[in-house]
C-alpha positions as CSV (number, residue, x, y, z in Angstrom):
1,M,174.4,60.1,77.8
2,K,174.9,62.9,75.8
3,S,172.8,62.5,72.3
4,G,175.7,63.7,70.4
5,V,172.8,66.3,68.4
6,S,172.5,70.0,68.4
7,I,170.0,71.2,70.5
8,S,167.6,74.2,70.0
9,G,165.6,76.3,73.0
10,R,162.6,75.4,71.7
11,G,162.7,72.0,71.8
12,Y,162.9,72.2,75.5
13,G,160.4,74.8,75.3
14,M,157.5,71.7,73.5
15,V,159.3,69.2,76.3
16,G,157.6,71.9,79.1
17,I,154.7,71.8,76.8
18,C,154.4,68.1,77.0
19,S,155.2,68.3,80.9
20,V,152.6,71.0,82.0
21,L,150.4,69.2,79.7
22,H,151.3,65.6,81.6
23,F,150.1,67.5,85.0
24,L,146.9,68.4,83.6
25,V,145.7,65.3,81.9
26,D,147.0,62.7,85.0
27,G,145.1,65.3,87.0
28,L,141.6,65.7,84.9
29,C,141.0,61.7,84.4
30,L,141.5,61.1,88.4
31,C,139.1,64.1,88.3
32,C,136.4,63.0,86.4
33,A,136.5,59.3,88.1
34,Y,136.1,61.0,91.3
35,L,133.3,63.3,90.1
36,L,132.1,59.8,88.5
37,T,131.8,58.1,91.3
38,A,130.9,60.1,93.8
39,P,127.3,60.0,94.2
40,F,127.6,56.3,93.9
41,S,128.1,53.2,97.2
42,L,131.0,51.2,97.4
43,Q,128.2,48.4,95.6
44,S,126.0,49.9,93.9
45,S,123.0,48.0,92.1
46,S,124.1,47.9,88.9
47,F,127.9,48.0,89.5
48,N,131.3,47.7,91.3
49,I,133.1,51.2,92.1
50,L,136.4,49.2,92.2
51,E,135.3,47.5,89.4
52,I,135.7,51.2,87.9
53,F,138.8,52.2,89.0
54,L,140.2,48.9,88.0
55,T,138.6,49.6,84.3
56,Y,140.4,52.5,83.7
57,N,143.8,51.3,85.0
58,I,143.6,48.4,83.1
59,L,143.0,50.6,80.1
60,A,145.0,53.6,80.9
61,F,148.4,51.6,81.3
62,L,148.2,47.7,80.0
63,T,147.4,49.0,76.2
64,Q,150.3,51.5,76.1
65,P,152.7,48.9,74.5
66,L,150.1,48.5,72.0
67,T,149.1,52.5,71.4
68,G,153.4,52.8,72.1
69,W,154.3,50.5,69.4
70,V,151.1,53.1,66.8
71,A,153.1,56.1,68.1
72,D,156.5,54.7,66.2
73,R,154.7,54.0,63.0
74,I,151.8,56.4,62.5
75,S,154.1,59.4,60.6
76,Q,152.0,62.4,61.6
77,K,152.3,62.0,65.2
78,H,150.2,64.7,66.4
79,W,147.0,63.4,65.6
80,L,147.7,60.7,68.8
81,L,147.7,64.1,70.8
82,I,144.3,65.2,69.3
83,G,143.0,61.9,69.2
84,A,143.8,61.9,73.2
85,V,142.1,65.3,73.5
86,V,138.7,64.4,71.7
87,L,138.1,61.2,73.3
88,L,139.1,62.9,77.0
89,S,137.0,65.7,76.1
90,L,133.8,63.2,75.3
91,A,134.5,61.5,78.7
92,V,134.2,64.7,80.6
93,L,131.0,65.4,78.3
94,L,129.5,62.3,78.9
95,T,129.6,62.2,82.7
96,P,126.7,63.9,84.2
97,F,124.9,61.7,81.6
98,A,126.3,58.5,83.4
99,I,126.4,59.6,86.7
100,S,122.0,60.4,85.9
101,S,121.6,57.4,84.4
102,G,123.3,55.5,87.2
103,T,123.8,52.7,84.8
104,A,127.1,50.2,84.3
105,P,127.4,50.3,80.9
106,A,127.3,54.3,81.1
107,M,130.1,54.3,82.9
108,F,132.0,52.5,81.5
109,A,131.9,54.1,78.6
110,V,133.2,56.8,81.0
111,V,136.0,55.1,82.3
112,I,136.7,53.4,78.8
113,L,136.8,57.2,77.2
114,L,139.5,58.0,80.0
115,G,141.5,54.9,79.8
116,I,142.5,55.1,76.0
117,G,143.1,59.0,76.1
118,N,144.9,59.1,79.0
119,S,146.8,56.0,76.7
120,L,147.7,57.6,73.7
121,F,148.6,61.2,75.5
122,H,151.5,59.1,77.5
123,V,153.4,57.1,74.7
124,W,153.2,60.6,72.2
125,G,154.1,62.6,75.4
126,G,157.0,59.7,75.4
127,K,157.7,59.9,71.8
128,Q,158.1,63.9,71.8
129,V,160.5,64.2,74.6
130,V,162.7,62.0,71.8
131,M,161.5,63.5,68.8
132,K,162.5,67.1,70.4
133,V,165.6,66.8,72.3
134,G,166.6,63.5,72.2
135,N,167.5,61.0,74.6
136,D,168.4,63.5,77.5
137,I,167.6,62.0,80.8
138,R,166.7,65.3,82.3
139,A,164.1,65.8,79.8
140,L,162.9,62.7,80.4
141,G,162.6,63.0,84.3
142,V,160.9,66.1,83.7
143,F,157.9,65.1,81.5
144,V,157.4,61.5,83.4
145,S,157.6,63.7,86.0
146,T,155.1,65.3,86.9
147,G,151.8,63.3,86.4
148,A,152.3,62.0,90.1
149,F,151.4,65.9,91.3
150,G,149.1,66.1,89.1
151,L,147.1,63.1,90.6
152,A,147.9,64.5,93.6
153,V,145.8,67.5,93.0
154,A,143.0,66.0,91.9
155,T,142.5,64.3,94.8
156,V,142.4,66.8,97.2
157,L,140.5,69.5,94.1
158,F,138.7,68.0,92.6
159,S,135.3,69.4,91.3
160,W,132.9,70.1,88.5
161,T,134.9,73.5,87.9
162,C,138.3,72.1,88.5
163,L,137.5,69.2,86.2
164,Y,135.7,72.1,83.4
165,I,139.1,74.4,84.0
166,I,141.5,71.8,83.3
167,L,139.7,70.4,79.8
168,L,139.7,74.1,78.7
169,A,143.6,74.4,79.6
170,I,144.6,70.8,77.5
171,I,142.4,71.8,74.4
172,L,144.4,75.8,75.1
173,L,147.6,73.9,74.8
174,A,146.8,71.0,72.5
175,T,146.0,74.1,70.1
176,T,148.9,75.3,70.5
177,Y,151.5,72.4,70.6
178,V,150.1,71.4,67.2
179,L,149.6,74.6,65.7
180,M,154.2,75.6,66.7
181,D,155.0,71.8,65.8
182,L,152.9,71.3,62.5
183,P,155.9,73.7,60.7
184,H,158.8,71.6,62.2
185,T,157.0,67.9,61.5
186,N,158.8,66.6,58.7
187,Q,161.6,67.9,60.4
188,C,161.8,65.7,63.1
189,T,162.8,62.3,63.8
190,S,163.4,60.1,66.2
191,R,167.2,61.3,67.5
192,L,168.3,57.8,68.3
193,E,166.7,56.0,65.5
194,H,170.2,55.8,63.3
195,H,171.3,53.9,66.4
196,P,171.8,50.1,66.2
197,P,169.4,49.0,68.6
198,Q,170.1,46.0,71.1
199,G,168.2,43.6,68.9
200,G,167.4,39.8,69.1
201,M,167.8,37.7,72.4
202,W,169.7,40.3,75.0
203,G,167.6,43.7,73.6
204,A,164.8,40.9,75.0
205,I,166.6,40.7,78.3
206,A,167.5,43.7,78.9
207,I,164.1,45.3,78.5
208,A,162.7,42.3,80.8
209,A,165.3,43.3,83.2
210,I,164.5,46.6,83.5
211,A,160.9,46.0,83.5
212,A,161.0,43.6,86.5
213,F,162.8,46.6,87.9
214,V,159.8,49.0,87.0
215,M,157.5,46.6,88.7
216,F,159.8,46.7,91.7
217,R,159.9,50.4,92.0
218,S,155.6,49.8,91.9
219,Y,155.9,47.8,94.7
220,I,158.3,49.8,96.9
221,G,156.3,53.6,95.5
222,T,153.1,51.9,97.0
223,E,154.8,50.8,100.2
224,F,156.6,54.2,100.7
225,S,153.0,56.2,99.9
226,I,149.5,53.6,101.6
227,G,148.6,53.2,104.9
228,G,146.1,54.7,106.8
229,D,144.1,58.2,106.3
230,K,146.2,61.0,105.1
231,S,145.1,65.0,104.9
232,N,144.6,66.9,101.9
233,A,148.3,68.1,103.0
234,V,149.7,64.5,103.3
235,I,148.7,63.6,99.7
236,L,149.8,66.7,98.5
237,A,153.1,65.6,99.8
238,I,153.3,62.9,98.4
239,G,152.7,64.2,95.1
240,F,154.8,66.9,95.2
241,T,157.4,64.5,96.6
242,S,156.8,61.7,94.0
243,M,157.4,64.5,91.1
244,L,160.7,66.2,92.2
245,G,162.4,62.6,92.6
246,K,161.7,61.9,88.9
247,M,162.5,65.6,88.1
248,A,166.0,64.8,90.0
249,G,166.9,61.9,88.9
250,G,168.0,63.1,85.5
251,W,170.1,65.4,86.9
252,I,171.6,63.2,89.6
253,S,172.7,60.4,87.3
254,R,173.9,63.1,84.2
255,W,176.4,64.4,87.9
256,L,176.9,61.0,89.1
257,G,176.7,58.7,86.2
258,I,173.5,56.2,85.4
259,V,175.7,53.6,87.9
260,R,177.0,55.3,90.4
261,A,173.5,57.2,90.4
262,L,171.7,54.0,91.2
263,I,174.0,52.9,94.0
264,V,173.2,55.8,95.5
265,M,169.5,56.0,95.5
266,L,169.2,51.8,96.2
267,V,171.0,52.3,98.9
268,V,169.4,54.8,100.1
269,V,166.1,53.8,99.4
270,L,167.1,50.6,101.5
271,I,168.2,52.0,104.7
272,C,164.6,54.4,104.4
273,I,163.2,50.7,104.1
274,L,165.3,48.8,107.0
275,T,164.6,51.2,109.6
276,G,160.5,50.7,109.6
277,S,160.4,54.1,110.4
278,K,157.0,55.1,109.7
279,D,157.9,59.1,110.0
280,L,156.7,61.4,107.5
281,V,160.6,62.3,106.9
282,V,162.1,59.5,106.3
283,V,159.3,58.4,104.2
284,L,159.2,61.4,102.3
285,L,163.2,60.9,101.4
286,G,162.2,57.4,100.5
287,L,159.2,57.8,98.5
288,F,161.8,60.9,96.8
289,M,164.9,58.3,96.2
290,I,162.7,55.6,94.6
291,N,160.8,57.9,92.0
292,C,164.5,59.2,91.4
293,T,165.5,56.0,89.3
294,M,161.9,56.7,86.8
295,P,163.7,58.6,84.0
296,I,167.6,56.0,84.2
297,T,164.8,53.4,83.4
298,L,163.1,55.2,80.6
299,Y,166.6,56.1,79.2
300,L,167.7,52.4,79.4
301,A,164.8,51.1,77.5
302,N,164.9,53.9,75.1
303,Y,168.4,52.8,74.5
304,V,167.5,49.4,73.6
305,L,164.8,50.3,71.6
306,P,165.8,53.1,69.8
307,G,163.3,54.4,66.9
308,R,161.0,52.1,69.0
309,E,160.5,54.7,72.1
310,G,156.7,55.0,71.9
311,L,156.9,50.6,72.4
312,A,159.4,51.2,75.4
313,F,157.9,53.6,77.3
314,G,154.3,51.5,76.8
315,I,156.1,48.7,78.4
316,L,157.3,50.8,81.2
317,A,153.7,51.9,81.9
318,A,152.3,48.4,82.0
319,A,155.3,47.4,84.5
320,L,153.7,49.8,86.7
321,M,150.2,47.7,86.9
322,P,151.7,45.5,89.8
323,G,152.1,48.0,92.0
324,Y,148.5,49.9,91.0
325,L,147.1,46.1,92.1
326,L,148.8,45.8,95.7
327,T,146.2,49.3,96.6
328,I,143.2,47.7,95.3
């Protein structure tokens, strides 16, 4: 599971910045979407709020295989981050005008900017982790984990003040990252691209199997998360547990090995499901364990598609959509 290369502390520091940005970007997108739709009824005269959120999620998730393919091919990858920040900034600036107009074109313009900006950021971040520290399953877990808590915080604290503070933080952190990374741009290539890809039919079967498991995880995670009105404390607990699970999964897998870790995780999840308990402790335990599998699937996808980690990230992101659709 080790990459076999020397990795500096600077690389992990860059992954840390990516992870904070992930928290902020997901928080900004949901905060902006809530503020955009809050003044209107579920079915307004010119648009349906459910269609607004569906459009956003389709663009944010289902475009990631395409943006991931671009991330693998573009040489100056910082342009993906810059593009994401520009699109998200435009969405925030356009939101007050879209609310005042109350028209479908203005509302959908905002969510289109949010969705594409979100998509560009995620594949950029997924690619950066591998470029900086290799296919380190612990780093993968840390990067993917923070978005879940960002969504929970935005759900509880969304406001115009929160939105503008998050946007400013994103701009400052992204600028810092680009300035720190530019001197090293020509030195950074995928640490896996020299490994032989698991190509052909077997590679396709492997990716399809991993994506199918991601769909299963999305469904199970949704089952643990939905149901009934939730207090702010419960929403934050769910988001924090999801983050902690994704983060811990990398370390657990490193300690036990992927096969044994996966068996332990799935057995605990199965026990939580079979108990049928709605007790918060049981629900959070099941949610924690199913999220522990997140870095495993990303690690395996990167292994199957070395040098195409953006595409691998995008395929798995797209596979999350069935779980979201179940909540509509």
